[in-house]
N, C-alpha and C positions, 0 to 999 in steps of 0.2 A: 676376423678382419673387418667384416661388414658391420659388426656391432661397434667396433672402435670408431669407424667412420661416422656411424650414426650418433654416437655420444659426442664426437667432436663437432658435428654440425649443430646438434642441439645446444651445446655449450656456446658456440659462436653466435647462434641466433639469440640466446638469452643475453649474452654480453651486448650485442647490438641493440636489443630492445631496451635494456637498462640504460645504455648510453644515450639513445635517442630520447628516452623518457625524462631522464634526470639531468642531462648535461646539454641538451639542446637549448638555445636561447628562447626565453619566454617573456612575453610582455609583463611588466610589473603590475600587480593588482593589489589594491588596498582591501585586504580580506580580514574578517574577524579572526581572533586567535583560535588556534586549533591545538589538540594534544600533540605532544612531541613524539609519541610512540607510533610513528607512521612506518609501515613496512613497504619496501619496494614492490610494485605491481598490485599489492593488496590495499595499500593506504591504511585507513582506520577500520576496515571491515572486521578485523579481529576483536575490536572493542564493542561491537554491537551485539548485545545479548538480550534475550527476552526476560522480562517485559521491556520493550524499547523505551517507554516513557520514563521508567525509573533509571535506565541507562543514561538517557539524556539529562535527567536531573542530577545524577551523580557527576557527569562530566561538567555540567554548568557550575556545580558547587566546587569541583576541583579546580576549574579554571577561574573561578570567582568572576564570572561574567554572564549576563543573561543572553548573550548571543555568541555563537562560536561556529566554526566551520569544520567539516569532516571531508576527507577524501575517500570516495567510494571507488576502489580500483586505482588505476594510474592516472585517469583523466577526469573523472566525474567529481564535481564538487557539490556538497550539500551544506546549506546554512541552516542551523537550528536556532529557533527563537523560543525562549522559555519565560519571557516577561510579558504580562498582560498589556502593559503600556506599549511595548514594541510590537506585539501582535496587532494591537489597534492601529499603530502607525503603519504597519505593512498592509493589512487587509481592509482597512477602512479609509484612511487618508490617501494611501498610495495603491489602492487595489487594482487600478488599471495597469500600473507598471508590472505588478506581479500576477496578472490574470492569465498569462500564457502558461502552457504546459510543455514539459519535455517530450520530444518525439521518441517515445519508447517503442520497442519492437512489438509489444502487445497491442499498442494502438493501431499498428499496421495490419496485423493478421486477425485480431479479434474485434477491433474497433472499426472495421470496414474502411481501412486506409485513412484513418484519422478523421472520420466523418461523424462519429458518435459524439454525444454531448460531453462525456467524461474524457474524451481523448482528443477532440479537435482543438486546434489553436484558437486563441481569442481573435474574433473578427466578426464579419457580418453573418457567416454561417452559424457560429456559436450563439450569437445574440438571437438569431431566428429560432434556433432550437430551444433556447432558454425561454423565449416568449411562448412557444407552443407548449412546452412543459408546464409553464406557470398557468396557462389558460386551460389546457386539456387534462392535466394530471393532478396538479396541486391546487386547483381552484376550490373554493368553499363548496360549490355544488357537487363537484366530483368527490371530494372527501366525505361529504355527507352521504353520498350514494353508497359508499363502501363502509359506512359506519356499522352496519349490522354484522359485517364480516369481522371487524375488529372486536366487537362485543362477543361474538361466538368464540373466537380464538382465545380471548381472555378467560371466558368461562371454562373452556376446555382445559386451559392451563391450570386454573384454580382447582378444577376437579381432579386433575392428576396429582397435584400437590396434596389435596385432601385425602385421596386414596392412599398415597404413600405414608402420610402421617397417621392415618386412622388405623392401619394394620399394625405397623410397628415403626419405631423411630429409626429410619434408615437414612443414609446419606443421599442427598438429592443434588444432581448436577444441574444447577440453574442455567449455566451457560448453554448447555445442550438444549434444555427446554425452551429457553428464550430464543435461541437460534431457530429451532423448529417452528416456533410460533411465528417468527418473522417470515420465514420461507413459506409457511402456510398462507399467511396474509397475501404475500406476493403472488403465489400460485393461484389462489382463489380469485384475486382481482384480474389476473391475466387469462387463466385457463379454466376457471370455475371448478377446480379440483384441488385436492389436498396433496401436499408434498409427500406425506406419509404413504399414500396409496401408490405413488410411483416408486419411491425409494425403498420402501420396506421389503418389497418383493425381491429386490436385488441386493439387499443387506447393505445399503449405503447409509441408512439413517444413523448408524453408529459411528460413521466416519465424519459426521458434521463437526464435532469438536476439533478433530485434527485439521479439517479444512479451515476452520476459523483461526487456528494457530498459525498455519503456514501462510495465510493471507497477509500477516503482519510482516513476513520476510519476503513476500513476492515482489515488493517494490524494489528491494535491493538486488534481487535476481534480475529484474528488468534492467536495472542500471548497469550491471555487469555485462549482460548480453548486448545492450546498446553500445557499450564501449568497444567490445570485440567486433561487432558488426561495423561500427563507425571506422575503426582502424583498418579493417579489411577492405 
């Protein structure tokens, strides 16, 4: 009996959610074309498969347009631009209009309440952080200071490739090696230590390829979490 009531309540909640989502009056928006295969509550999430850039290219070819829109969930909208001319129009001529960032939940908990450079909205605080980053991190003097670290890491990478090819012709995972080299550069600049010394002891160095794969889908997870949090 209790199970029947539970199923009835869940069905009623689902019907109400679909009704409020798709039949409530919405302001008309002039949006780019989008694929017709949109699923209720999910939108076009089922179309997004790795690698994402090829998925976007296939969708652009299918729709015969360099700009199209996708629904991420029931409320989030994403516009994809695949033309160099349109990208220049968006991020060069109208960069101020598109300079803001969505308030994702990751920016709240990991980005110190939207105060970090990659998560804060466009404004005085963001411009101040960008100025400090340009002067203190990416200036010519600072980059020259860490030039020896970059040379060391490149030499270590070439040495690893030589050792693998000298012994026998074996498959080399360049993505893993390049990711390790990048993290080593960052760790040596920040902490003066190697990433391998920290991660090898806890057997995480082999997980880096997986981490780089899931980072491509992390954006869409944030979008879904944001939609749920915004509705609640």
